[in-house]
MARDREN-401667 format. One record per residue: residue number from 0; y, x negated, z negated of N, C-alpha, C, O in turn. Coordinates in steps of 0.1 Angstrom, whole numbers, plus 5000, padded with zeros to 4 digits. Example, Ala and Ser with C-alpha at 12.3 -4.5 7.8 and 13.67 -1.06 7.14 Angstrom:
2
   nr   n_v   n_u   n_w  ca_v  ca_u  ca_w   c_v   c_u   c_w   o_v   o_u   o_w
    0  4943  4868  4922  4955  4877  4922  4967  4868  4922  4967  4858  4915
    1  4978  4872  4929  4989  4863  4929  5000  4871  4921  5011  4866  4920
This chain:
201
   nr   n_v   n_u   n_w  ca_v  ca_u  ca_w   c_v   c_u   c_w   o_v   o_u   o_w
    0  4988  4991  4999  5000  5000  4999  5011  4992  4999  5013  4984  4990
    1  5021  4993  5011  5033  4985  5011  5044  4989  5001  5042  4999  4994
    2  5054  4983  5000  5064  4987  4990  5072  4999  4992  5075  5007  4983
    3  5074  5002  5006  5080  5014  5010  5072  5026  5006  5077  5036  5000
    4  5059  5025  5008  5050  5036  5005  5049  5039  4990  5049  5051  4985
    5  5049  5027  4983  5049  5029  4967  5061  5037  4962  5060  5045  4953
    6  5073  5033  4968  5085  5040  4963  5085  5054  4966  5090  5062  4959
    7  5079  5058  4978  5078  5071  4982  5069  5079  4974  5072  5091  4972
    8  5059  5074  4970  5050  5080  4961  5055  5081  4947  5051  5091  4940
    9  5062  5073  4942  5069  5073  4929  5080  5085  4929  5081  5093  4919
   10  5087  5086  4940  5096  5097  4941  5091  5111  4941  5098  5120  4936
   11  5079  5112  4948  5072  5124  4949  5068  5128  4935  5070  5139  4931
   12  5062  5118  4929  5057  5121  4914  5069  5126  4905  5067  5135  4897
   13  5079  5120  4906  5091  5122  4897  5097  5136  4900  5100  5143  4891
   14  5097  5139  4912  5103  5152  4916  5092  5162  4912  5097  5173  4907
   15  5081  5161  4913  5071  5171  4909  5071  5173  4893  5070  5185  4888
   16  5072  5162  4886  5073  5163  4872  5086  5171  4868  5085  5179  4859
   17  5097  5169  4873  5110  5176  4871  5109  5190  4873  5112  5197  4864
   18  5103  5194  4885  5101  5206  4888  5093  5215  4878  5096  5227  4875
   19  5082  5207  4874  5074  5214  4863  5081  5216  4851  5079  5227  4846
   20  5090  5208  4846  5097  5208  4834  5106  5221  4835  5107  5228  4826
   21  5113  5222  4847  5123  5233  4848  5116  5245  4847  5121  5255  4841
   22  5103  5247  4852  5097  5260  4851  5093  5263  4838  5094  5275  4834
   23  5089  5252  4829  5086  5256  4816  5097  5260  4808  5095  5269  4800
   24  5109  5255  4810  5122  5258  4803  5126  5273  4807  5131  5280  4798
   25  5123  5277  4818  5128  5290  4824  5117  5299  4816  5121  5310  4810
   26  5105  5295  4816  5095  5306  4809  5100  5306  4793  5100  5317  4788
   27  5102  5297  4787  5106  5297  4774  5118  5307  4773  5119  5316  4764
   28  5128  5305  4781  5141  5313  4779  5137  5327  4781  5141  5335  4773
   29  5129  5331  4791  5125  5345  4793  5117  5351  4782  5118  5362  4779
   30  5108  5341  4776  5102  5347  4763  5111  5350  4751  5109  5360  4744
   31  5123  5342  4750  5131  5345  4740  5138  5358  4742  5141  5365  4733
   32  5142  5360  4755  5148  5373  4758  5139  5385  4756  5143  5396  4752
   33  5125  5383  4760  5116  5393  4759  5111  5398  4745  5104  5408  4743
   34  5115  5390  4734  5111  5394  4721  5118  5404  4714  5117  5406  4702
   35  5128  5411  4723  5135  5423  4717  5132  5434  4726  5129  5433  4738
   36  5133  5446  4719  5132  5458  4728  5140  5470  4721  5141  5471  4709
   37  5146  5478  4730  5154  5489  4725  5146  5501  4727  5143  5504  4739
   38  5142  5508  4717  5135  5521  4720  5145  5531  4715  5151  5530  4704
   39  5148  5542  4724  5158  5552  4722  5156  5566  4728  5148  5567  4738
   40  5162  5576  4723  5162  5587  4730  5177  5592  4731  5185  5591  4722
   41  5180  5596  4743  5195  5599  4746  5196  5612  4754  5189  5614  4763
   42  5205  5621  4749  5206  5635  4755  5219  5635  4764  5231  5635  4760
   43  5216  5636  4777  5227  5639  4786  5230  5654  4788  5223  5662  4782
   44  5240  5657  4795  5242  5672  4796  5252  5677  4786  5262  5670  4785
   45  5252  5687  4779  5263  5694  4773  5263  5688  4758  5254  5692  4750
   46  5272  5679  4754  5272  5673  4741  5285  5677  4734  5296  5679  4741
   47  5283  5677  4721  5296  5681  4713  5307  5669  4714  5303  5657  4713
   48  5319  5673  4715  5330  5665  4716  5334  5659  4729  5345  5658  4734
   49  5322  5654  4736  5324  5648  4749  5321  5658  4762  5324  5654  4773
   50  5317  5669  4760  5315  5679  4771  5302  5675  4778  5293  5669  4772
   51  5301  5679  4791  5289  5676  4799  5289  5663  4806  5297  5661  4815
   52  5280  5655  4800  5280  5640  4804  5267  5637  4813  5256  5643  4811
   53  5269  5628  4822  5258  5626  4831  5248  5614  4824  5236  5614  4826
   54  5254  5605  4815  5246  5595  4807  5249  5598  4794  5261  5600  4790
   55  5237  5600  4787  5239  5603  4770  5245  5591  4764  5245  5579  4768
   56  5252  5594  4753  5258  5585  4745  5249  5574  4740  5253  5562  4741
   57  5237  5577  4736  5228  5567  4729  5224  5558  4740  5223  5546  4737
   58  5221  5562  4752  5219  5553  4764  5230  5543  4766  5227  5531  4769
   59  5242  5546  4765  5253  5537  4767  5252  5526  4756  5255  5514  4759
   60  5249  5529  4743  5247  5519  4733  5236  5511  4736  5237  5499  4734
   61  5224  5516  4740  5212  5509  4743  5215  5499  4753  5211  5487  4751
   62  5223  5503  4765  5227  5493  4774  5235  5482  4769  5234  5470  4773
   63  5244  5486  4760  5252  5474  4755  5243  5463  4747  5244  5451  4748
   64  5233  5469  4739  5224  5461  4732  5216  5451  4741  5215  5439  4739
   65  5211  5458  4751  5204  5450  4761  5212  5439  4769  5207  5428  4773
   66  5224  5443  4771  5233  5433  4778  5237  5422  4768  5237  5410  4771
   67  5239  5425  4755  5242  5415  4746  5231  5406  4740  5234  5395  4736
   68  5218  5411  4740  5207  5404  4735  5197  5401  4745  5189  5393  4742
   69  5197  5406  4757  5186  5404  4767  5174  5414  4763  5163  5412  4768
   70  5177  5423  4755  5164  5432  4751  5159  5440  4762  5167  5444  4770
   71  5146  5443  4763  5140  5453  4771  5143  5467  4766  5148  5469  4754
   72  5140  5476  4775  5143  5490  4770  5130  5499  4772  5122  5497  4780
   73  5129  5508  4763  5119  5521  4764  5126  5533  4760  5130  5534  4749
   74  5129  5542  4770  5136  5553  4769  5126  5565  4765  5116  5568  4772
   75  5127  5571  4755  5118  5584  4751  5123  5595  4760  5134  5599  4759
   76  5115  5600  4769  5118  5611  4778  5111  5624  4775  5098  5625  4773
   77  5120  5633  4773  5113  5647  4774  5122  5657  4781  5134  5656  4780
   78  5116  5666  4788  5124  5676  4796  5126  5689  4790  5131  5698  4796
   79  5123  5689  4776  5123  5702  4768  5138  5706  4768  5140  5718  4768
   80  5148  5697  4767  5161  5701  4765  5171  5701  4778  5183  5703  4777
   81  5165  5699  4787  5171  5698  4801  5180  5711  4804  5175  5722  4804
   82  5193  5708  4807  5200  5720  4811  5205  5730  4800  5210  5740  4803
   83  5203  5725  4787  5207  5735  4775  5220  5734  4772  5225  5723  4771
   84  5227  5745  4769  5240  5744  4764  5241  5739  4750  5230  5740  4743
   85  5251  5734  4745  5250  5728  4732  5245  5736  4720  5237  5732  4712
   86  5251  5748  4720  5247  5757  4707  5232  5760  4709  5225  5758  4699
   87  5227  5765  4719  5212  5767  4720  5203  5755  4717  5192  5756  4711
   88  5208  5743  4721  5202  5731  4718  5201  5729  4703  5190  5727  4698
   89  5212  5730  4696  5213  5726  4682  5203  5737  4674  5197  5733  4664
   90  5204  5748  4679  5195  5759  4673  5181  5756  4674  5173  5758  4665
   91  5177  5750  4686  5163  5747  4687  5160  5734  4680  5150  5733  4674
   92  5169  5724  4681  5167  5713  4671  5166  5715  4657  5158  5709  4650
   93  5173  5725  4652  5171  5730  4638  5157  5735  4636  5150  5732  4627
   94  5154  5744  4645  5140  5750  4644  5130  5739  4643  5122  5739  4634
   95  5131  5730  4653  5120  5720  4653  5119  5711  4640  5108  5707  4635
   96  5132  5707  4635  5133  5699  4623  5127  5707  4610  5121  5701  4602
   97  5129  5720  4609  5124  5728  4598  5110  5730  4599  5104  5732  4589
   98  5104  5730  4611  5091  5734  4612  5082  5720  4613  5069  5721  4614
   99  5089  5709  4614  5082  5696  4616  5076  5696  4629  5066  5688  4631
  100  5080  5702  4639  5075  5701  4652  5076  5686  4659  5085  5678  4657
  101  5066  5683  4667  5066  5671  4673  5064  5673  4688  5052  5673  4693
  102  5075  5676  4696  5075  5677  4709  5069  5665  4718  5071  5654  4715
  103  5063  5669  4728  5056  5658  4735  5067  5649  4744  5077  5655  4748
  104  5064  5637  4745  5072  5628  4753  5065  5625  4767  5053  5627  4768
  105  5073  5620  4777  5066  5617  4790  5059  5603  4790  5064  5594  4784
  106  5050  5602  4796  5043  5588  4798  5035  5584  4785  5030  5591  4776
  107  5034  5571  4785  5026  5565  4774  5034  5557  4764  5045  5552  4767
  108  5030  5555  4754  5037  5546  4744  5038  5533  4748  5030  5528  4756
  109  5049  5526  4744  5050  5511  4749  5042  5501  4742  5040  5503  4730
  110  5037  5491  4748  5030  5481  4743  5039  5471  4736  5046  5464  4743
  111  5040  5470  4723  5050  5463  4716  5044  5450  4710  5051  5443  4702
  112  5032  5446  4714  5027  5433  4708  5034  5421  4712  5032  5411  4706
  113  5043  5421  4722  5051  5409  4727  5065  5408  4719  5072  5398  4718
  114  5068  5419  4713  5083  5419  4706  5082  5417  4691  5073  5423  4684
  115  5091  5410  4686  5093  5409  4671  5105  5417  4666  5106  5420  4654
  116  5114  5421  4675  5125  5428  4671  5127  5442  4679  5129  5442  4691
  117  5128  5452  4671  5128  5465  4677  5140  5473  4672  5140  5477  4661
  118  5149  5475  4681  5161  5484  4679  5155  5498  4681  5147  5500  4691
  119  5160  5508  4672  5155  5523  4674  5169  5530  4672  5176  5528  4663
  120  5171  5537  4683  5183  5546  4683  5183  5559  4690  5176  5560  4700
  121  5190  5569  4684  5191  5581  4690  5202  5590  4683  5207  5586  4673
  122  5205  5601  4687  5217  5611  4682  5212  5614  4669  5200  5614  4667
  123  5220  5618  4661  5217  5626  4648  5216  5641  4650  5226  5647  4652
  124  5204  5647  4649  5203  5660  4650  5197  5666  4637  5185  5665  4634
  125  5206  5673  4629  5201  5679  4616  5198  5668  4607  5188  5668  4600
  126  5206  5657  4605  5204  5647  4595  5194  5637  4597  5192  5629  4588
  127  5188  5636  4609  5180  5625  4613  5178  5625  4628  5185  5633  4635
  128  5169  5617  4633  5166  5615  4646  5159  5628  4653  5152  5635  4646
  129  5162  5631  4665  5155  5643  4671  5139  5640  4669  5134  5629  4667
  130  5133  5652  4669  5119  5654  4665  5110  5646  4675  5100  5639  4671
  131  5114  5647  4688  5106  5639  4698  5105  5625  4694  5094  5619  4696
  132  5115  5618  4688  5114  5605  4684  5102  5602  4675  5095  5592  4676
  133  5100  5612  4665  5090  5609  4655  5074  5612  4662  5064  5608  4658
  134  5076  5620  4673  5062  5620  4681  5059  5607  4685  5048  5603  4682
  135  5068  5598  4691  5065  5585  4695  5062  5576  4683  5054  5567  4684
  136  5069  5579  4672  5066  5569  4661  5053  5569  4655  5048  5559  4650
  137  5045  5581  4658  5031  5582  4654  5022  5573  4662  5011  5569  4658
  138  5028  5569  4675  5019  5563  4685  5022  5549  4684  5015  5542  4692
  139  5031  5543  4678  5035  5528  4677  5032  5520  4664  5032  5527  4653
  140  5030  5509  4662  5028  5501  4650  5038  5490  4650  5039  5481  4658
  141  5047  5492  4640  5057  5481  4639  5055  5473  4625  5064  5468  4619
  142  5043  5472  4621  5040  5462  4610  5046  5449  4612  5043  5443  4623
  143  5053  5443  4603  5057  5430  4605  5069  5427  4614  5074  5416  4615
  144  5073  5437  4620  5083  5435  4630  5097  5438  4623  5098  5446  4614
  145  5108  5433  4629  5121  5435  4624  5125  5447  4632  5125  5446  4645
  146  5129  5458  4625  5133  5472  4631  5147  5473  4627  5151  5471  4615
  147  5155  5476  4636  5170  5478  4635  5174  5492  4641  5174  5494  4653
  148  5177  5502  4631  5181  5515  4636  5196  5516  4640  5205  5510  4634
  149  5198  5524  4650  5211  5528  4652  5214  5543  4657  5204  5548  4663
  150  5225  5549  4656  5227  5562  4659  5240  5565  4666  5250  5558  4664
  151  5240  5576  4674  5253  5581  4677  5254  5594  4672  5244  5601  4670
  152  5267  5599  4668  5269  5611  4659  5283  5616  4662  5291  5610  4669
  153  5285  5627  4655  5299  5630  4655  5305  5634  4641  5312  5644  4639
  154  5300  5627  4631  5303  5628  4617  5293  5626  4608  5296  5627  4596
  155  5281  5623  4613  5270  5622  4603  5267  5608  4599  5259  5606  4589
  156  5272  5598  4606  5269  5583  4604  5255  5582  4608  5249  5588  4617
  157  5248  5574  4599  5233  5571  4600  5227  5583  4594  5215  5585  4598
  158  5232  5591  4586  5225  5603  4580  5212  5596  4573  5212  5586  4566
  159  5202  5602  4576  5188  5599  4570  5180  5590  4579  5169  5587  4576
  160  5186  5586  4591  5178  5580  4601  5172  5566  4595  5161  5563  4597
  161  5181  5558  4589  5176  5545  4583  5165  5547  4573  5156  5539  4572
  162  5166  5557  4566  5157  5560  4554  5144  5563  4561  5133  5559  4557
  163  5145  5572  4570  5133  5577  4577  5126  5568  4583  5113  5568  4583
  164  5133  5557  4591  5125  5546  4597  5119  5538  4586  5108  5533  4588
  165  5124  5536  4575  5118  5529  4563  5104  5535  4559  5093  5529  4557
  166  5106  5548  4557  5095  5556  4552  5083  5556  4564  5071  5556  4561
  167  5087  5556  4576  5077  5558  4587  5071  5545  4589  5059  5544  4592
  168  5079  5535  4588  5073  5521  4591  5075  5512  4578  5084  5504  4578
  169  5066  5514  4566  5070  5507  4555  5066  5492  4555  5070  5484  4546
  170  5058  5488  4565  5054  5474  4565  5063  5466  4576  5060  5455  4579
  171  5074  5473  4580  5084  5466  4590  5096  5462  4581  5098  5467  4570
  172  5102  5452  4586  5114  5446  4579  5127  5454  4587  5131  5451  4598
  173  5131  5463  4579  5143  5472  4585  5156  5465  4581  5159  5463  4570
  174  5163  5462  4594  5177  5456  4592  5187  5466  4590  5185  5478  4589
  175  5200  5461  4588  5211  5470  4587  5214  5479  4599  5215  5474  4610
  176  5215  5491  4597  5217  5501  4608  5232  5501  4612  5241  5495  4606
  177  5233  5508  4623  5247  5509  4630  5249  5525  4634  5241  5532  4640
  178  5261  5529  4631  5263  5544  4637  5277  5542  4643  5286  5536  4639
  179  5277  5549  4656  5289  5550  4662  5291  5565  4668  5282  5571  4673
  180  5304  5570  4667  5307  5584  4671  5305  5584  4687  5307  5574  4694
  181  5299  5596  4691  5296  5597  4706  5308  5595  4714  5308  5589  4724
  182  5318  5601  4708  5332  5600  4717  5337  5586  4718  5346  5583  4726
  183  5332  5577  4710  5338  5563  4709  5330  5554  4718  5335  5543  4722
  184  5317  5558  4721  5308  5548  4727  5314  5541  4741  5314  5529  4743
  185  5320  5549  4749  5325  5544  4762  5335  5534  4762  5338  5528  4772
  186  5341  5532  4750  5352  5522  4747  5348  5513  4735  5356  5506  4729
  187  5336  5515  4732  5332  5509  4718  5322  5496  4718  5315  5493  4709
  188  5323  5490  4731  5314  5479  4732  5315  5469  4722  5305  5463  4717
  189  5329  5466  4717  5333  5456  4709  5327  5458  4695  5322  5448  4688
  190  5326  5471  4691  5319  5476  4678  5305  5473  4678  5300  5469  4667
  191  5298  5474  4688  5285  5473  4691  5282  5456  4690  5272  5451  4684
  192  5290  5449  4696  5288  5434  4696  5291  5428  4682  5285  5418  4679
  193  5300  5434  4675  5304  5429  4662  5291  5432  4653  5288  5423  4645
  194  5283  5442  4654  5272  5445  4646  5262  5438  4650  5254  5433  4642
  195  5260  5436  4663  5248  5428  4668  5249  5414  4663  5239  5409  4659
  196  5261  5407  4663  5262  5393  4658  5258  5393  4643  5254  5382  4639
  197  5259  5404  4636  5255  5403  4622  5241  5406  4618  5236  5404  4607
  198  5235  5411  4628  5220  5415  4627  5210  5405  4634  5199  5403  4629
  199  5214  5399  4645  5206  5393  4654  5210  5377  4653  5221  5373  4656
  200  5199  5369  4647  5202  5356  4645  5198  5347  4658  5200  5335  4657
């Protein structure tokens, strides 16, 4: 092997090694982003204070969280409330809460094995999350995970949501919750960011 051939072989080996190192770094970075997920229910349509909206208030907050942390999303979907006016909706929600109903959700429960931080969010309906969220809660295991609740509301704050998450997932590490008024979410990204900085290390 002459000198030129030797230099060429060394250059190829060095380039291959650098390429492999870059691939490994990207994979690690992706894993870091993938260890968080936002699980949420959001109601579009007729909402108190903001009227008929195309994107639910909680969905907007979930999008902020994903943008700020790189978290994946799992949206709890049910068509039970589609097209309902506000007053009939809250009457139905009250009935579901009083009766402990568990409305079905669409699709399968998420595989959470790859996540260590789980944000859980929804509107406050009669003092806690909508009942369809509790349907999903029965189908997931959050033992040992960091769980961070958040709500959108029009005066209820976190209500019983944080406490209900602690009761439902007693083996999870429940972090400080966050509540934001529905009519503030479209201009409230800074509030979400301030909260995120306090709970995500």
